N, C-alpha and C positions, 0 to 999 in steps of 0.2 A: 548489235543489239538494238532493237527498237526501244523507244522511251518508257513503253509501259512495263516492259519486261525489266529494263533499269530501275525504275521505281520500286517494283517488285522486290528485286533484288536487295535495295536499300532498305526496305522493310524487313527482309528477313535478316539484314545484317544485324538491325538494331533488335530483333527479337533474340539474336545469338550472341550478342553484345561482342561482334567483331567490328573493329575499327577499319574505316577505309578513307580514301580520297576520292572526290567527285572532281574530275577535270572537264572542263566545258571550254570550246572555242567560244569567245565573246566578241571577237572581230577579226575580220579577214578581209583582205585587199588583193587585188590583181589575181594571179594563179598561185592558189595555194591547195594542198591536198584534201582539206575538209573546210568547211564553211560555218559561218557563226550557228551557234546551237548543238554542234557535234560534241558528244558526250563520252566519256570513257570512266571507268570505276578502277580504282588500283587499291589493291588489298595490301595488308600489311606486310607480307610476305614478298611482295613486288610483283605477283602475278596481276593481269589486267582483264578487263571485260569490256568490250567496245574500243574505239580506235579515234586517235585524235589527228592522224596523219602518218602513223609509222615512222620508221627511219630514225634519223636522229633527233628529229622533234619529239617523237614518243620516249626515246631513250631518257632524255634530258628531263621530260615531263615525270617519269617515272622515279627518276633520281629526287628531282625536287619533292616530290609527293612524301618522301620518306621523312624530309624535314618538316613538312607542313603537319604531318602526323605526329611527330615529335613535340613540336612547339605548340600544337594545337591552333595553328594562325594561318588563316588564308594568305595566299599570295598569286602575284600576276606574272606571267611569263611572256615575254615579246619575243617574236622570232622574225628575223630579216631572212628571206630567202631568194636573195639575189646571189648573183655569180661572185659577188666580193666576198660573200660568206660562205663559198663553196657549196651553191645551191644553185640548182638550173631551174626551180618553180618561177622565181621572178617575183614573189608577191611577199605579202606579210600574214603573221598571224599572232593572236593575243589569245592565251589560254588563263583561264581562271581557275585556281586550286583551291577546292573547300574541304577542310576536314570533316569527315562524318565520325565524330567521337561518340560513343555510346554514353548514356548517362552513369555516372558511378554506382558502384552496387553496394549496399548497406545490407549486412546480414546480422540480424539480431539473433542471439543464443538465448532463449528464454522467452516464454510468451506469458509472464506475469503482467501486473499492471505497469511496471515502469517498461517492460520489453513492448508491449502493445502500444504504449504511449510514445516512445522512441519510434516505432514504426509508422505510426501515422504523422509524425513530426517530421521525419525523414523523407517519406512519400511526398507531403507538401511542399519539400525544399528541393524537390527535383532528383532523388534518388531511386533507383530501382530497390526495393525492399523485398528481402527474405526473411521470415519469420520462422524460427524453428523452435519447436517445443519440446517436452520433456522426453518424449520417446522418438523423437524425429532422427532421422539418420543423417548424419551430418557430412558424411563423406562426399554424395554428389554435390552438396553445395559447397564444400570445402574446394573441390575438384575444378570448379568454375570461378575460383577467385583470381584476382591479379593484383597489380600495383594499383588498381582503380577500385580496390574494395575497402570499405570500411567496416569491421567487426566490433560489436559489442557483445560482451558475455554478461548476462544478467538473469542466471537462473536463480532459484530459490535456496539453492543448497551448495555451501562451500566445495563441498568434494566435487560435485559436479561441475561448477565452474573451473576448478582446476584440472579436472580432465580435458574438459573442453579447451583451455588454454594450451594443453600440450600440442593438441590437433591443431590449433589455429597457427600455432608458432612456426609450423610446418608450411605456411602459405607465405605468397609475395604481398600480403594486403599491406597497404601504407599507413592504416591506423588500426590499432587494436586496444581495446579499452575493457576494463572491468569495473563493474558496479561493486561498490562496498565500502568500506572505511579503510583506513591506513593501518590499522591491526590486521585486517584481512589481507591486506597487500603485504605484510611482512611474511605472513603466514604462507602466502602464495609463492613468494620467493624462495623461501626455505625448501617448500616441496618440490621447485623447478630445480633447485641446486641439487637435492637428493635424485633428481631424475637425469643429472647429468647436463643439464642445459648450462650454457655459458652466461655470463653477466651480459654480454652484448644482446645475446638473443632477450634475456630476461628485460633488458632497458628498451626493449622495443614496445612494451605492455605500458598504457597509462592507467594508472589507477591510484586513486578513485577517478572514475570518468566523468568526463565534463568539466566546463568553466566554472571558477568559483563566482558564483551568483547567489550562493544562500538558499539554493533549490531544496525543497522539501516533499512536496508532492510529486506524484509520478508525471503529471504534466509539466511540473517547472524543471524537474530533473531532465525529461526530454529535451526540453528548450535547451538546457545546459550542454548536453551531449550533443546534439544535432549542430549547435552552433560552434563546438569545438571541431565535429567534423569537417563543417564549412571553412572554418579557420584554416586548418590543414589543407583542404582542396584549394582554396585560393591561394595559399602561399605556395603550393606547388605548380600552379598554373602561373603565377606571376613570374617565379624564378626557373620554371622548367626542370625543376629538381626530379632525380630518380628516386625510384621507390625507395632504396636506402637511405636515401638523403632525408625522406620526410619521417623516418622513425625518429621517434622524439625520445630524450631519456624519462625515464618513468618517474623520477623525483622532481621534473620539473613541472608536473602537470596534476592535475586533481585538486578535490578538496574534500572535506570531511562530509561523506555521505553512508552514515552507518544505518542503512535502511535495506540491507540486502533482502530482506524477507519480503519487502515490498517488490521485489523483481519477480 
């Protein structure tokens, strides 16, 4: 795989939001199968594109790549290719593994004042943003969600919010928040129980959305919501927690935001 094709593939991976690891030979001495600068892409399923030497070297590199992707942390592998290590090459190699993790996805359902403000703020904070209006088909967007997805439900209609939450709860999104008041939250919980959702599923929802900073305007609410998304994102990055671990109890979050009509 030539370098231009490799970089084109990396760009395509970013567009498709597919994580991968880039393995690069950064040092080689003596007789080694590849020299400094050789590169290989390793996908999340273990498939590869390119080569850093084949055989045991490549097998160990692919195995290490899964940990790099899981922890989102680069690492370096050193290989001794002498007979003492059951190799006949007689050289040394050092390979650098770099995670190519796509930006987290922020899906805002509701294109009112708050929804648009959150979209702008999230984009500035480094999220890939999708904004779904009233007549937007959610299915294609929800099919693209994963445990790096952050969802805010902020339509101008309570019933529409509740129906959207039903669909959103079927995803693996690590952040699901609903704009509105505590009274609205209680009504939503009753609705979801009537729809046979278990309490553990309901507890994934953060409502009212956002950190308690006394926000009132759409722009201030956007700051509180995106700050909360960043808080969840950084907590997950620091502890390498799974998608399930980042789902937080509804009662532990949110503040009074009785301005659903502004969404």
